C-alpha positions in Angstrom: -51.7 149.6 176.7 -49.4 149.6 173.8 -51.1 149.0 170.4 -48.7 146.0 169.6 -49.5 144.4 172.9 -53.2 144.9 172.3 -52.9 143.2 168.9 -50.9 140.3 170.4 -53.5 139.7 173.1 -56.3 139.7 170.4 -54.4 137.2 168.3 -53.7 135.0 171.3 -57.4 135.1 172.3 -58.5 134.1 168.7 -55.6 131.7 167.9 -57.7 128.5 167.9 -60.2 130.0 165.4 -57.3 131.4 163.2 -55.7 128.0 163.1 -58.9 126.3 162.3 -59.4 128.6 159.3 -55.8 128.0 158.1 -56.4 124.2 158.2 -60.0 124.0 156.9 -60.4 127.3 155.0 -63.9 127.6 156.4 -65.5 130.7 158.0 -68.9 131.5 159.4 -69.3 134.4 157.0 -72.3 132.9 155.3 -74.2 132.2 158.5 -73.4 135.8 159.8 -74.7 137.2 156.5 -77.9 135.3 156.8 -78.3 136.3 160.4 -77.9 139.9 159.4 -80.6 139.6 156.7 -83.0 138.0 159.3 -82.3 140.8 161.8 -82.9 143.4 159.2 -86.2 141.7 158.3 -87.3 141.7 161.9 -86.4 145.4 162.4 -88.3 146.3 159.2 -91.4 144.5 160.4 -91.1 146.1 163.9 -91.2 142.5 165.3 -93.5 139.6 164.6 -96.3 138.5 166.8 -96.8 135.2 165.0 -93.8 132.9 164.8 -95.1 131.1 161.7 -95.4 134.4 159.8 -91.8 135.2 160.8 -90.6 131.9 159.5 -92.5 132.4 156.2 -91.0 135.9 155.9 -87.5 134.4 156.4 -88.1 131.7 153.8 -89.5 134.3 151.4 -86.8 136.9 151.7 -83.8 134.7 152.4 -84.7 131.6 150.4 -83.3 132.8 147.1 -86.5 132.2 145.2 -86.9 133.7 141.7 -90.3 135.4 142.0 -90.5 136.5 138.4 -92.1 134.1 135.8 -89.7 132.8 133.2 -90.0 134.1 129.6 -91.2 131.5 127.1 -88.6 130.4 124.6 -90.1 131.2 121.3 -87.8 128.9 119.3 -89.4 125.8 120.8 -93.1 126.8 120.2 -95.1 124.3 118.3 -96.8 125.5 115.2 -100.5 124.7 114.8 -100.4 124.9 111.0 -101.5 121.7 109.3 -99.4 120.4 106.4 -101.4 120.2 103.1 
């Protein structure tokens, strides 16, 4: 098969999705990225025997949580000195 014909058939097969993107400017890239992260997590753990543990691992690793405590702002600390 000629390369040009192969490209044309691929475009024809995906035409509805291409037109949807041109109209709405929306892709599924975010969901594909999240799915990739979840699959990687599952591979690293060699599978999960407990569905709840798997859900918690997904929330923990993919939830975007900041796990480090915030530094205290020293400019807003209250002085304990009593005025005389």
